[in-house]
Backbone of each chain as ProteinMPNN parsed JSONL, in Angstrom:
{"seq_chain_A": "XXXXXXXXXXXXXXXXXXXXXXXXXXXXXXXXXXXXXXXXXXXXXXXXXXXXXXXXXXXXXXXXXXXXXXXXXXXXXXXXXXXXXXXXXXXXXXXXXXXXXXXXXXXXXXXXX", "coords_chain_A": {"N_chain_A": [[165.463, -117.242, 114.316], [167.318, -114.305, 114.791], [167.056, -111.892, 117.35], [168.26, -109.436, 118.151], [170.995, -108.343, 116.66], [174.418, -108.095, 116.181], [177.301, -106.771, 114.448], [180.792, -106.372, 113.779], [181.442, -109.585, 115.483], [183.923, -109.751, 116.728], [186.524, -107.397, 116.993], [189.487, -106.092, 116.066], [191.843, -103.555, 116.325], [193.976, -100.907, 115.704], [195.411, -98.149, 117.779], [194.09, -94.832, 117.285], [192.698, -95.389, 115.021], [189.442, -95.344, 113.095], [186.433, -96.781, 113.808], [183.384, -98.822, 113.221], [180.525, -100.211, 114.658], [177.789, -102.326, 114.005], [174.293, -102.669, 114.751], [171.31, -104.316, 114.616], [167.82, -104.731, 115.062], [164.988, -106.941, 114.88], [162.655, -106.81, 116.246], [160.565, -105.019, 116.193], [160.856, -103.027, 118.02], [160.977, -99.693, 119.451], [163.013, -98.364, 120.702], [166.465, -98.204, 121.234], [169.597, -99.268, 122.517], [173.091, -98.589, 123.514], [175.552, -100.414, 125.329], [178.547, -100.498, 127.367], [180.802, -102.819, 128.398], [183.207, -103.345, 130.722], [186.524, -104.681, 131.41], [186.304, -105.775, 133.798], [183.673, -106.825, 133.764], [181.846, -104.886, 134.363], [178.77, -103.131, 133.471], [177.649, -100.492, 131.564], [175.433, -98.042, 130.592], [175.478, -96.253, 127.54], [174.361, -94.961, 125.283], [170.902, -94.195, 124.306], [168.409, -94.587, 121.883], [165.371, -93.134, 120.749], [162.848, -93.313, 118.524], [164.573, -92.175, 116.543], [165.65, -90.151, 118.036], [168.019, -88.946, 120.262], [168.177, -90.043, 123.508], [169.481, -90.606, 126.06], [172.541, -89.657, 126.972], [175.091, -90.629, 128.424], [178.148, -89.869, 130.347], [180.102, -89.991, 128.067], [182.86, -89.951, 125.96], [183.049, -87.705, 123.234], [184.1, -88.791, 121.06], [182.826, -91.039, 120.495], [179.916, -91.848, 118.718], [176.531, -92.35, 118.142], [174.514, -93.636, 115.514], [171.575, -93.683, 113.868], [169.936, -94.994, 111.245], [167.447, -95.816, 110.855], [164.418, -97.129, 112.539], [165.19, -99.728, 113.285], [167.864, -100.029, 113.354], [170.725, -99.211, 115.044], [173.847, -97.829, 114.985], [177.211, -97.729, 116.122], [179.723, -95.43, 116.043], [183.192, -95.037, 116.297], [185.718, -92.803, 116.847], [189.258, -92.106, 116.489], [190.471, -94.17, 118.08], [191.327, -95.441, 121.383], [193.423, -97.053, 123.794], [191.969, -97.445, 126.093], [189.405, -97.995, 125.203], [189.034, -100.534, 124.639], [186.986, -103.141, 125.22], [183.798, -104.896, 125.697], [181.033, -104.414, 123.743], [177.627, -103.905, 123.828], [174.544, -104.07, 122.237], [171.192, -103.191, 122.718], [167.505, -103.574, 122.779], [164.242, -102.257, 123.223], [160.689, -101.687, 124.035], [159.426, -98.441, 124.3], [159.794, -96.892, 127.312], [160.574, -97.966, 130.639], [159.32, -100.026, 131.536], [159.355, -102.241, 129.936], [161.173, -105.215, 128.857], [164.514, -105.335, 128.129], [166.242, -106.378, 125.294], [169.094, -108.042, 124.551], [171.828, -107.922, 122.394], [174.534, -110.138, 121.037], [176.906, -109.046, 121.589], [180.049, -107.274, 120.911], [183.381, -107.584, 120.853], [185.832, -105.475, 121.304], [189.138, -104.925, 120.658], [191.819, -102.821, 121.214], [194.821, -102.048, 119.98]], "CA_chain_A": [[165.5, -115.78, 113.99], [168.061, -113.489, 115.788], [166.284, -110.707, 117.67], [169.135, -108.393, 118.209], [172.153, -108.858, 116.035], [175.687, -107.092, 116.061], [178.462, -107.114, 113.561], [181.308, -107.647, 113.882], [181.609, -110.103, 116.841], [185.18, -109.409, 117.136], [187.106, -106.272, 116.296], [190.851, -105.832, 116.59], [192.331, -102.452, 115.635], [195.058, -100.1, 116.251], [195.026, -96.878, 118.359], [194.061, -93.95, 116.35], [191.833, -95.779, 113.873], [188.164, -94.968, 113.27], [185.675, -98.079, 113.49], [181.977, -98.863, 113.407], [179.773, -101.549, 115.065], [176.425, -102.212, 113.592], [173.221, -103.246, 115.332], [169.949, -104.509, 114.006], [166.74, -105.612, 115.878], [163.758, -107.251, 114.239], [161.512, -107.099, 117.209], [159.638, -103.964, 116.146], [161.054, -102.105, 119.066], [161.254, -98.251, 119.132], [164.206, -97.85, 121.435], [167.662, -99.034, 121.202], [170.708, -98.854, 123.488], [174.426, -99.175, 123.706], [176.109, -100.519, 126.703], [179.852, -101.027, 127.362], [181.088, -103.87, 129.516], [184.658, -103.352, 130.818], [187.311, -105.86, 131.675], [185.785, -106.278, 135.176], [182.474, -107.167, 133.409], [180.867, -103.779, 134.745], [177.987, -102.783, 132.305], [177.26, -99.109, 131.79], [174.666, -97.462, 129.48], [176.188, -95.277, 126.856], [173.311, -94.231, 124.587], [169.624, -94.863, 123.768], [167.79, -93.819, 120.831], [163.949, -93.455, 120.588], [162.409, -92.644, 117.268], [165.687, -91.373, 115.997], [166.068, -89.124, 118.961], [169.04, -89.243, 121.4], [167.414, -89.815, 124.933], [170.395, -90.519, 126.969], [173.987, -89.621, 126.659], [175.96, -90.55, 129.546], [179.553, -89.104, 130.3], [180.916, -90.713, 127.073], [183.642, -89.119, 125.027], [182.494, -87.452, 121.951], [184.718, -89.716, 119.883], [181.688, -92.114, 120.301], [178.652, -91.292, 118.117], [175.508, -93.319, 117.709], [173.776, -93.294, 114.271], [170.393, -94.518, 113.604], [169.349, -94.706, 109.968], [165.974, -96.243, 110.977], [164.128, -97.626, 114.052], [165.557, -101.063, 113.522], [169.324, -99.909, 113.396], [171.587, -98.218, 115.859], [175.136, -98.268, 114.742], [178.178, -96.943, 117.03], [180.952, -95.123, 115.457], [184.183, -94.495, 117.295], [186.753, -92.188, 116.132], [190.424, -92.023, 117.186], [190.414, -95.243, 119.205], [192.282, -95.331, 122.451], [193.526, -98.313, 124.369], [190.841, -97.672, 127.114], [188.165, -98.181, 124.538], [188.897, -102.012, 124.607], [185.704, -103.575, 125.906], [182.662, -105.558, 125.044], [179.874, -103.387, 123.462], [176.276, -104.609, 123.785], [173.461, -103.426, 121.842], [170.032, -103.696, 123.159], [166.347, -102.792, 122.214], [162.976, -102.445, 124.018], [159.701, -100.805, 123.759], [159.612, -97.179, 124.92], [159.466, -96.93, 128.735], [161.372, -98.838, 131.38], [158.454, -101.26, 131.85], [159.615, -103.33, 129.145], [162.383, -105.875, 128.985], [165.591, -104.978, 127.11], [166.731, -107.559, 124.686], [170.461, -107.746, 124.271], [172.643, -108.501, 121.265], [175.539, -110.982, 121.562], [178.144, -108.211, 121.942], [181.174, -107.085, 120.044], [184.613, -107.444, 121.775], [186.649, -104.568, 120.744], [190.48, -104.778, 121.1], [192.644, -101.708, 120.621], [196.259, -102.423, 120.24]], "C_chain_A": [[166.261, -114.872, 115.059], [167.292, -112.287, 116.074], [166.994, -109.565, 117.475], [170.459, -108.929, 117.671], [173.243, -107.79, 115.975], [176.697, -107.662, 115.088], [179.469, -105.946, 113.802], [181.238, -108.383, 115.313], [182.897, -109.843, 117.557], [185.853, -108.366, 116.251], [188.462, -105.895, 116.923], [191.482, -104.769, 115.762], [193.373, -101.726, 116.313], [194.688, -98.758, 116.764], [195.074, -95.822, 117.218], [193.103, -94.134, 115.212], [190.358, -95.396, 114.268], [187.4, -96.32, 112.946], [184.168, -97.907, 113.683], [181.586, -100.136, 113.823], [178.403, -101.343, 114.827], [175.499, -103.024, 114.488], [171.969, -103.252, 114.694], [168.959, -105.335, 114.903], [165.662, -105.786, 114.878], [162.678, -107.515, 115.098], [160.34, -106.01, 117.117], [159.802, -103.052, 117.274], [161.392, -100.74, 118.622], [162.432, -97.684, 119.795], [165.378, -98.812, 121.462], [168.77, -98.471, 122.013], [172.097, -99.455, 123.158], [174.848, -99.201, 124.998], [177.642, -100.886, 126.525], [180.09, -101.858, 128.574], [182.585, -103.847, 129.649], [185.204, -104.611, 131.192], [186.954, -106.585, 133.094], [184.276, -106.707, 135.044], [181.419, -106.047, 133.94], [180.224, -103.293, 133.434], [177.521, -101.373, 132.615], [176.625, -98.603, 130.56], [175.562, -96.33, 128.888], [175.151, -94.44, 126.206], [171.959, -94.943, 124.583], [169.089, -93.911, 122.822], [166.341, -94.248, 120.8], [163.408, -92.71, 119.478], [163.367, -91.835, 116.703], [166.145, -90.28, 116.873], [167.048, -89.632, 120.02], [168.317, -89.009, 122.755], [168.453, -89.735, 125.98], [171.826, -90.384, 126.455], [174.821, -89.42, 127.98], [177.407, -89.937, 129.328], [180.48, -89.945, 129.276], [181.633, -89.775, 126.23], [182.906, -88.805, 123.772], [183.15, -88.022, 120.739], [183.632, -90.799, 119.605], [180.434, -91.323, 119.733], [177.842, -92.32, 117.679], [174.947, -92.748, 116.37], [172.795, -94.13, 114.061], [169.658, -94.128, 112.301], [167.765, -95.086, 109.993], [165.686, -96.861, 112.411], [164.79, -98.971, 114.3], [167.178, -101.163, 113.61], [169.811, -98.837, 114.295], [173.119, -98.613, 115.685], [175.994, -97.194, 115.663], [179.299, -96.759, 116.325], [181.93, -94.588, 116.485], [185.298, -93.957, 116.607], [188.123, -92.063, 117.046], [190.601, -92.924, 118.474], [191.58, -95.098, 120.086], [192.275, -96.759, 123.01], [192.366, -98.596, 125.395], [189.484, -98.043, 126.438], [187.974, -99.664, 124.441], [187.921, -102.451, 125.617], [184.771, -104.36, 125.107], [181.552, -104.679, 124.859], [178.667, -104.138, 123.162], [175.284, -103.647, 123.224], [172.13, -104.083, 122.413], [168.772, -102.976, 122.633], [165.169, -103.13, 123.207], [161.927, -101.473, 123.417], [159.945, -99.592, 124.628], [159.183, -97.248, 126.475], [160.197, -98.068, 129.447], [160.529, -100.068, 131.922], [158.85, -102.498, 131.083], [161.01, -103.914, 129.129], [163.263, -105.388, 127.862], [166.114, -106.165, 126.669], [168.102, -107.223, 124.256], [170.952, -108.531, 123.124], [173.844, -109.44, 121.99], [176.853, -110.257, 122.033], [179.185, -108.281, 121.021], [182.365, -106.776, 120.93], [185.543, -106.643, 120.84], [188.058, -104.566, 121.409], [191.314, -103.707, 120.378], [194.018, -101.971, 120.95], [197.277, -101.199, 120.021]], "O_chain_A": [[165.755, -114.752, 116.175], [166.859, -111.635, 115.123], [166.548, -108.684, 116.74], [170.983, -109.903, 118.211], [172.921, -106.63, 115.717], [176.886, -108.871, 114.959], [179.107, -104.785, 113.99], [180.96, -107.677, 116.283], [182.968, -109.73, 118.78], [185.796, -108.398, 115.022], [188.571, -105.465, 118.071], [191.675, -104.995, 114.568], [193.612, -101.968, 117.496], [193.715, -98.194, 116.262], [195.927, -95.876, 116.332], [192.736, -93.184, 114.52], [190.023, -95.168, 115.43], [187.691, -96.936, 111.921], [183.739, -96.912, 114.268], [182.196, -101.132, 113.434], [177.804, -100.379, 115.305], [175.951, -104.063, 114.97], [171.541, -102.2, 114.22], [169.253, -106.427, 115.39], [165.412, -104.881, 114.082], [161.819, -108.343, 114.798], [159.335, -106.077, 117.824], [158.875, -102.276, 117.505], [162.008, -100.558, 117.571], [162.833, -96.569, 119.462], [165.262, -100.018, 121.677], [168.852, -97.254, 122.173], [172.257, -100.563, 122.646], [174.638, -98.276, 125.782], [177.956, -101.563, 125.546], [179.59, -101.568, 129.661], [183.243, -104.316, 128.72], [184.466, -105.589, 131.306], [187.278, -107.733, 133.398], [183.638, -106.937, 136.071], [180.219, -106.319, 133.932], [180.907, -103.064, 132.436], [177.07, -101.067, 133.718], [177.238, -98.718, 129.499], [176.26, -95.599, 129.592], [175.046, -93.261, 126.544], [171.882, -96.146, 124.829], [169.244, -92.692, 122.887], [166.021, -95.437, 120.817], [163.506, -91.483, 119.487], [163.002, -90.717, 116.34], [167.006, -89.507, 116.455], [166.837, -90.702, 120.592], [167.91, -87.89, 123.068], [168.355, -88.824, 126.802], [172.183, -91.063, 125.492], [175.143, -88.34, 128.477], [177.764, -89.556, 128.213], [181.501, -90.504, 129.676], [181.021, -88.805, 125.783], [182.162, -89.66, 123.291], [182.796, -87.763, 119.589], [183.605, -91.378, 118.519], [180.024, -90.288, 120.26], [178.287, -93.168, 116.905], [174.925, -91.536, 116.158], [173.041, -95.337, 114.049], [168.912, -93.152, 112.229], [166.982, -94.63, 109.16], [166.554, -97.049, 113.263], [164.946, -99.34, 115.464], [167.726, -102.227, 113.896], [169.341, -97.7, 114.28], [173.56, -99.634, 116.213], [175.591, -96.057, 115.907], [179.936, -97.739, 115.939], [181.587, -93.824, 117.387], [185.847, -94.66, 115.758], [188.012, -91.929, 118.265], [190.819, -92.513, 119.614], [192.67, -94.703, 119.671], [191.358, -97.549, 122.789], [191.876, -99.715, 125.55], [188.528, -98.373, 127.139], [186.85, -100.091, 124.179], [188.058, -102.128, 126.797], [184.952, -104.481, 123.896], [181.091, -104.158, 125.874], [178.688, -104.982, 122.266], [175.187, -102.511, 123.689], [172.005, -105.3, 122.55], [168.901, -101.878, 122.09], [165.169, -104.152, 123.894], [162.169, -100.649, 122.534], [160.637, -99.717, 125.639], [158.081, -97.744, 126.711], [160.41, -99.101, 128.811], [161.014, -100.948, 132.633], [158.693, -103.632, 131.536], [161.969, -103.179, 129.367], [162.788, -105.069, 126.772], [166.458, -107.014, 127.491], [168.293, -106.181, 123.628], [170.546, -109.671, 122.901], [174.05, -109.474, 123.203], [177.708, -110.798, 122.734], [179.286, -109.287, 120.319], [182.347, -105.8, 121.679], [185.953, -107.093, 119.77], [188.168, -104.243, 122.592], [191.477, -103.698, 119.158], [194.368, -102.109, 122.122], [198.484, -101.361, 120.198]]}, "seq_chain_B": "XXXXXXXXXXXXXXXXXXXXXXXXXXXXXXXXXXXXXXXXXXXXXXXXXXXXXXXXXXXXXXXXXXXXXXXXXXXXXXXXXXXXXXXXXXXXXXXXXXXXXXXXXXXXXXXXXXXXX", "coords_chain_B": {"N_chain_B": [[170.015, -90.109, 142.258], [170.095, -93.476, 140.961], [171.469, -96.599, 142.105], [173.017, -99.903, 142.306], [174.019, -102.485, 144.286], [175.873, -105.383, 144.342], [176.75, -107.724, 146.534], [178.307, -109.846, 146.587], [181.068, -110.922, 144.766], [181.795, -113.222, 143.694], [180.387, -116.431, 143.978], [180.754, -119.662, 145.02], [179.125, -122.825, 144.778], [177.907, -126.004, 145.719], [176.821, -128.511, 143.409], [173.367, -129.166, 143.038], [172.818, -127.882, 145.525], [171.1, -125.235, 147.377], [170.972, -121.733, 146.264], [171.626, -118.255, 146.906], [171.747, -115.088, 145.57], [172.86, -111.913, 146.278], [171.183, -108.689, 146.157], [171.01, -105.332, 146.337], [169.543, -102.127, 146.234], [169.631, -98.576, 145.467], [167.465, -95.716, 145.531], [165.7, -92.851, 144.848], [163.069, -92.862, 144.094], [160.344, -94.716, 142.948], [161.151, -98.044, 141.724], [161.813, -100.393, 139.152], [162.92, -103.641, 138.914], [165.294, -106.086, 137.899], [166.685, -109.11, 136.885], [169.505, -110.333, 135.193], [171.204, -112.835, 133.209], [174.429, -113.827, 132.195], [175.911, -116.014, 130.157], [179.111, -117.561, 129.502], [180.842, -115.728, 127.024], [178.621, -114.781, 125.927], [175.676, -112.819, 125.152], [173.264, -110.875, 127.241], [170.67, -112.216, 129.142], [167.324, -112.144, 130.054], [166.43, -113.103, 133.383], [164.383, -112.609, 135.234], [161.779, -110.355, 136.367], [160.691, -107.53, 138.387], [157.938, -105.545, 138.389], [155.431, -104.646, 139.493], [152.997, -105.432, 142.049], [152.942, -108.88, 143.221], [155.405, -109.555, 145.473], [157.225, -111.669, 145.339], [158.739, -113.026, 142.735], [158.768, -115.189, 139.922], [161.176, -116.752, 137.674], [162.826, -117.816, 134.742], [164.23, -121.015, 134.122], [164.055, -122.1, 136.712], [164.616, -120.04, 138.737], [163.903, -117.628, 141.141], [162.98, -114.527, 142.708], [162.82, -112.145, 145.331], [161.232, -109.028, 146.104], [161.949, -106.719, 148.43], [160.962, -103.931, 149.775], [161.329, -102.492, 152.197], [163.888, -103.165, 152.985], [165.168, -102.539, 150.735], [165.894, -104.461, 148.801], [166.672, -107.186, 146.454], [166.853, -110.14, 146.139], [168.126, -113.002, 144.524], [167.275, -116.273, 144.001], [167.751, -119.916, 143.976], [166.525, -123.198, 144.374], [167.826, -125.601, 143.899], [170.876, -126.046, 142.353], [172.283, -126.333, 138.957], [175.151, -127.658, 137.077], [175.054, -126.301, 134.775], [174.169, -123.778, 135.411], [176.248, -122.102, 136.015], [177.457, -119.005, 135.488], [177.607, -115.525, 134.915], [175.825, -113.283, 137.014], [173.601, -110.52, 136.758], [172.238, -107.9, 138.575], [169.773, -105.418, 138.021], [168.389, -102.173, 137.774], [165.749, -99.879, 137.048], [164.44, -96.688, 137.072], [161.295, -95.398, 138.092], [159.269, -93.167, 136.358], [157.171, -90.474, 135.745], [155.646, -89.721, 132.59], [156.728, -91.32, 130.733], [159.089, -92.205, 128.229], [162.549, -93.239, 127.554], [164.691, -95.206, 129.28], [167.819, -96.186, 130.207], [169.238, -99.183, 131.838], [170.499, -99.427, 135.021], [173.257, -101.223, 136.16], [174.342, -103.66, 138.529], [177.61, -104.815, 139.76], [177.802, -107.379, 139.108], [177.56, -111.061, 139.827], [179.554, -113.815, 139.993], [178.561, -117.096, 139.546], [179.651, -119.964, 140.559], [179.438, -123.392, 139.89], [180.299, -126.33, 141.62], [181.179, -129.628, 141.141]], "CA_chain_B": [[170.5, -91.162, 141.206], [169.994, -94.937, 141.443], [172.55, -97.504, 142.151], [172.832, -101.193, 142.534], [175.196, -103.148, 144.984], [175.9, -106.958, 144.422], [177.697, -107.674, 147.653], [179.297, -110.95, 146.272], [181.554, -110.917, 143.332], [181.901, -114.679, 143.315], [179.712, -117.328, 144.81], [180.952, -121.147, 144.896], [178.099, -123.681, 145.328], [177.921, -127.517, 145.122], [175.76, -128.965, 142.626], [172.103, -129.547, 143.803], [172.561, -127.137, 146.675], [170.496, -123.954, 147.136], [171.922, -120.624, 146.191], [171.16, -116.927, 146.948], [172.63, -114.045, 145.24], [172.188, -110.821, 146.977], [171.244, -107.323, 145.405], [170.555, -104.051, 147.21], [169.569, -100.972, 145.403], [169.386, -97.274, 146.176], [166.857, -94.887, 144.588], [164.739, -91.88, 145.573], [161.816, -93.013, 143.465], [159.913, -96.247, 142.735], [162.007, -98.688, 140.82], [161.633, -101.621, 138.489], [164.125, -104.577, 139.089], [165.676, -107.11, 136.928], [167.952, -110.016, 137.084], [169.953, -110.813, 133.925], [172.257, -113.826, 133.377], [175.236, -113.926, 131.122], [176.782, -117.177, 130.052], [180.332, -117.235, 128.951], [180.939, -115.263, 125.701], [177.405, -114.434, 125.242], [174.965, -111.526, 125.559], [172.594, -110.876, 128.498], [169.378, -112.827, 128.982], [166.494, -111.793, 131.223], [165.94, -114.15, 134.137], [163.059, -112.326, 135.749], [161.669, -108.86, 136.513], [159.735, -107.097, 139.249], [157.523, -104.355, 138.05], [154.595, -104.261, 140.536], [152.292, -106.646, 142.485], [153.418, -109.754, 144.192], [156.854, -109.326, 145.636], [157.867, -112.842, 144.93], [158.532, -113.23, 141.234], [159.408, -116.396, 139.286], [161.703, -116.498, 136.283], [163.126, -119.051, 133.892], [165.355, -122.004, 134.777], [163.861, -122.356, 138.284], [164.989, -118.973, 139.584], [162.886, -116.603, 141.813], [163.458, -113.395, 143.468], [161.867, -111.458, 146.24], [161.387, -107.666, 146.31], [161.775, -106.145, 149.778], [161.042, -102.443, 149.749], [161.893, -101.833, 153.373], [165.318, -103.497, 152.848], [165.717, -102.139, 149.316], [166.751, -105.678, 148.26], [165.951, -107.98, 145.452], [167.755, -111.241, 146.205], [167.848, -114.07, 143.633], [167.401, -117.598, 144.656], [167.276, -121.208, 143.26], [166.529, -124.199, 145.492], [168.776, -126.551, 143.627], [171.55, -125.465, 141.153], [172.933, -127.383, 138.156], [176.278, -127.185, 136.449], [174.722, -125.349, 133.601], [173.879, -122.351, 135.98], [177.525, -121.476, 136.015], [177.476, -117.795, 134.7], [177.523, -114.316, 135.622], [174.392, -112.799, 137.183], [173.633, -109.093, 137.036], [171.024, -107.162, 139.076], [169.648, -104.076, 137.359], [167.276, -101.222, 138.172], [165.227, -98.803, 136.265], [163.621, -95.887, 137.883], [159.958, -95.195, 137.725], [159.054, -91.805, 136.303], [156.012, -90.196, 134.862], [155.834, -89.167, 131.25], [157.279, -92.215, 129.848], [160.52, -91.932, 127.887], [163.417, -94.427, 127.524], [165.751, -95.162, 130.261], [168.842, -97.338, 130.366], [169.357, -99.905, 133.025], [171.743, -99.391, 135.893], [173.637, -102.489, 136.638], [175.4, -104.008, 139.585], [178.873, -105.248, 139.136], [177.751, -108.815, 138.758], [178.13, -112.121, 140.665], [179.943, -114.892, 139.305], [178.13, -118.227, 140.126], [180.47, -121.201, 140.148], [178.924, -124.657, 140.47], [181.148, -127.327, 141.802], [180.548, -130.993, 141.183]], "C_chain_B": [[170.413, -92.604, 141.783], [171.309, -95.6, 141.234], [172.3, -98.896, 142.595], [174.073, -101.906, 143.127], [174.81, -104.651, 145.004], [177.009, -107.17, 145.346], [178.7, -108.786, 147.337], [179.708, -110.977, 144.934], [181.726, -112.247, 142.894], [181.195, -115.609, 144.401], [179.858, -118.812, 144.414], [179.751, -121.882, 145.53], [178.231, -125.057, 144.866], [176.749, -127.759, 144.389], [174.561, -129.368, 143.42], [171.876, -128.82, 145.09], [171.781, -125.872, 146.41], [171.491, -122.826, 147.011], [171.093, -119.335, 146.346], [172.157, -115.965, 146.609], [172.033, -112.686, 145.586], [172.359, -109.549, 146.008], [170.515, -106.406, 146.31], [170.637, -102.951, 146.14], [169.295, -99.682, 146.199], [168.772, -96.39, 145.114], [165.845, -93.942, 145.398], [163.311, -92.089, 145.095], [161.51, -94.542, 143.501], [160.814, -96.702, 141.624], [161.394, -100.056, 140.198], [162.981, -102.394, 138.583], [164.227, -105.733, 138.279], [166.723, -107.954, 137.343], [168.292, -110.591, 135.629], [171.096, -111.976, 134.166], [173.101, -113.739, 132.076], [176.211, -115.148, 131.063], [178.058, -116.841, 129.32], [180.409, -116.971, 127.394], [179.548, -115.096, 124.975], [176.773, -113.188, 125.663], [174.117, -111.841, 126.944], [171.214, -111.592, 128.142], [168.625, -112.544, 130.312], [166.07, -113.029, 131.913], [164.534, -113.837, 134.721], [162.994, -110.874, 135.988], [160.584, -108.64, 137.557], [159.161, -105.681, 138.688], [156.373, -103.751, 139.117], [153.937, -105.559, 140.987], [152.891, -107.465, 143.49], [154.895, -109.542, 144.231], [157.647, -110.53, 145.358], [157.64, -113.173, 143.387], [159.403, -114.38, 140.814], [159.989, -116.153, 137.964], [161.858, -117.907, 135.601], [164.247, -119.728, 134.727], [165.288, -122.157, 136.181], [164.334, -121.244, 139.259], [163.704, -118.234, 140.078], [163.656, -115.585, 142.439], [162.377, -112.729, 144.325], [162.286, -110.022, 146.42], [161.059, -107.326, 147.754], [161.962, -104.643, 149.883], [161.72, -101.878, 151.043], [163.419, -102.047, 153.436], [166.004, -103.101, 151.568], [166.54, -103.396, 148.723], [165.932, -106.414, 147.178], [166.953, -109.113, 145.17], [167.306, -112.33, 145.259], [168.098, -115.407, 144.362], [167.196, -118.734, 143.841], [167.531, -122.238, 144.318], [167.577, -125.244, 145.19], [169.505, -126.255, 142.317], [172.202, -126.675, 140.268], [174.266, -126.76, 137.473], [176.129, -126.168, 135.407], [174.318, -123.997, 134.016], [175.013, -121.61, 136.113], [177.459, -120.269, 134.964], [177.654, -116.565, 135.636], [176.178, -113.731, 135.727], [174.391, -111.233, 137.473], [172.127, -108.682, 137.459], [170.883, -105.883, 138.433], [168.448, -103.351, 137.785], [166.91, -100.219, 137.138], [164.166, -97.867, 137.018], [162.251, -95.462, 137.215], [159.659, -93.687, 137.673], [157.935, -91.61, 135.533], [156.412, -89.568, 133.495], [156.448, -90.078, 130.305], [158.839, -91.948, 129.392], [161.282, -93.222, 128.026], [164.495, -94.266, 128.413], [166.553, -96.487, 130.071], [168.708, -97.878, 131.756], [170.574, -99.466, 133.685], [171.986, -100.709, 136.479], [174.443, -102.648, 137.745], [176.518, -104.489, 138.924], [178.84, -106.795, 138.887], [178.348, -109.819, 139.823], [178.385, -113.284, 139.926], [179.634, -116.315, 140.069], [178.859, -119.442, 139.736], [179.745, -122.421, 140.728], [179.883, -125.754, 140.564], [180.568, -128.645, 141.867], [180.639, -131.677, 142.485]], "O_chain_B": [[170.646, -92.837, 142.969], [172.119, -95.258, 140.372], [171.307, -99.063, 143.303], [175.113, -101.909, 142.469], [173.782, -105.115, 145.499], [178.147, -106.836, 145.017], [179.848, -108.695, 147.771], [178.901, -111.043, 144.008], [181.81, -112.437, 141.68], [181.464, -115.489, 145.596], [179.129, -119.228, 143.514], [179.393, -121.606, 146.675], [178.63, -125.296, 143.726], [175.693, -127.227, 144.732], [174.769, -129.924, 144.499], [170.86, -129.062, 145.743], [171.786, -125.429, 145.261], [172.616, -122.871, 147.508], [169.931, -119.332, 145.94], [173.251, -115.921, 147.171], [170.896, -112.36, 145.244], [173.326, -109.353, 145.273], [169.517, -106.743, 146.946], [171.557, -102.846, 145.329], [168.834, -99.673, 147.34], [169.301, -96.24, 144.012], [165.293, -94.289, 146.442], [162.401, -91.507, 145.684], [162.25, -95.406, 143.972], [161.198, -95.947, 140.731], [160.535, -100.69, 140.81], [164.044, -101.819, 138.346], [163.203, -106.349, 137.985], [167.603, -107.553, 138.105], [167.459, -111.227, 134.983], [171.781, -112.001, 135.188], [172.543, -113.594, 130.988], [177.172, -115.25, 131.825], [178.068, -115.875, 128.557], [180.093, -117.845, 126.586], [179.358, -115.231, 123.766], [177.332, -112.507, 126.524], [174.281, -112.866, 127.607], [170.729, -111.543, 127.012], [169.134, -112.665, 131.426], [165.468, -113.921, 131.314], [163.635, -114.678, 134.703], [163.999, -110.177, 135.848], [159.649, -109.435, 137.645], [159.948, -104.743, 138.561], [156.407, -102.585, 139.511], [154.216, -106.633, 140.454], [153.334, -106.963, 144.523], [155.559, -109.374, 143.208], [158.841, -110.341, 145.126], [156.559, -113.518, 142.911], [160.546, -114.548, 141.239], [159.405, -115.426, 137.161], [161.175, -118.899, 135.853], [164.933, -119.267, 135.639], [166.307, -122.329, 136.851], [164.439, -121.484, 140.463], [162.635, -118.265, 139.468], [164.853, -115.728, 142.689], [161.184, -112.78, 144.025], [163.418, -109.723, 146.8], [159.966, -107.636, 148.228], [163.086, -104.176, 150.071], [162.535, -100.957, 150.997], [164.144, -101.169, 153.904], [167.201, -103.294, 151.356], [167.673, -103.29, 148.254], [164.717, -106.266, 147.041], [167.732, -109.105, 144.217], [166.099, -112.567, 145.205], [168.996, -115.573, 145.186], [166.406, -118.571, 142.91], [168.525, -122.216, 145.043], [168.191, -125.756, 146.126], [168.866, -126.207, 141.266], [172.565, -127.748, 140.751], [174.418, -125.545, 137.345], [176.972, -125.296, 135.195], [174.125, -123.117, 133.177], [174.861, -120.409, 136.339], [177.414, -120.492, 133.754], [177.812, -116.619, 136.856], [175.435, -113.649, 134.748], [175.12, -110.756, 138.342], [171.097, -109.019, 136.875], [171.909, -105.22, 138.285], [167.484, -104.016, 138.164], [167.782, -99.758, 136.402], [163.14, -98.343, 137.505], [162.132, -95.226, 136.013], [159.747, -92.986, 138.68], [157.636, -92.444, 134.677], [157.471, -88.95, 133.378], [156.693, -89.704, 129.159], [159.673, -91.518, 130.189], [160.754, -94.203, 128.55], [165.208, -93.264, 128.349], [166.065, -97.593, 129.837], [168.199, -97.251, 132.685], [171.58, -99.161, 133.046], [171.151, -101.287, 137.174], [175.281, -101.775, 137.968], [176.535, -104.615, 137.699], [179.848, -107.374, 138.481], [179.325, -109.575, 140.53], [177.49, -113.769, 139.233], [180.307, -116.664, 141.039], [178.679, -119.921, 138.616], [179.472, -122.468, 141.927], [180.324, -126.148, 139.485], [179.566, -128.85, 142.553], [180.155, -132.8, 142.628]]}, "name": "protein", "num_of_chains": 2, "seq": "XXXXXXXXXXXXXXXXXXXXXXXXXXXXXXXXXXXXXXXXXXXXXXXXXXXXXXXXXXXXXXXXXXXXXXXXXXXXXXXXXXXXXXXXXXXXXXXXXXXXXXXXXXXXXXXXXXXXXXXXXXXXXXXXXXXXXXXXXXXXXXXXXXXXXXXXXXXXXXXXXXXXXXXXXXXXXXXXXXXXXXXXXXXXXXXXXXXXXXXXXXXXXXXXXXXXXXXXXXXXXXXXXXXXXX"}
């Protein structure tokens, strides 16, 4: 059983397009996150959702919008894709509070051409 | 604001030799510390974590780390490495605050561990 899953695994698209990445967790966690890993493998938090409420929104362009239909899902919508958006995007989940381990999905490699 | 520094971007080690991957952090409050491993083309897996208590923590795959508050360090060690340990290792920190809430992790830039036969 996959704890945190993401679809698609690979996404190749052209500049200006709008795309979505889906994330689902079956761990019963109440907090989910999106991280971006750049070409130098640097990981940075983008968003987190706790009980459908946005908790963290780092300095991320408003072209990126997280959508959480329920506690088990946190999708990432990206509008007007740019070359600089090319990266690996990881979804993660945890129980509320930083005491708990974050479980990561396998990642989605986004390539914008 | 918290930050994490991993001093070595790449560490080559011969198989069966010991290894230490260095991690230093900066924070104005108490922190929780983590080491994650990323195998090629995979997600991140937790190796170990320090929350409180004993400063020496043991993790999976024979790894351990020691929390040193005075030196603000959390170095990762393994006494004898294997080819399968070749991966990217990330140190991460989460600040301790009252009131709960959800916090993302702040990661270091990673250390690529290369095991040579």
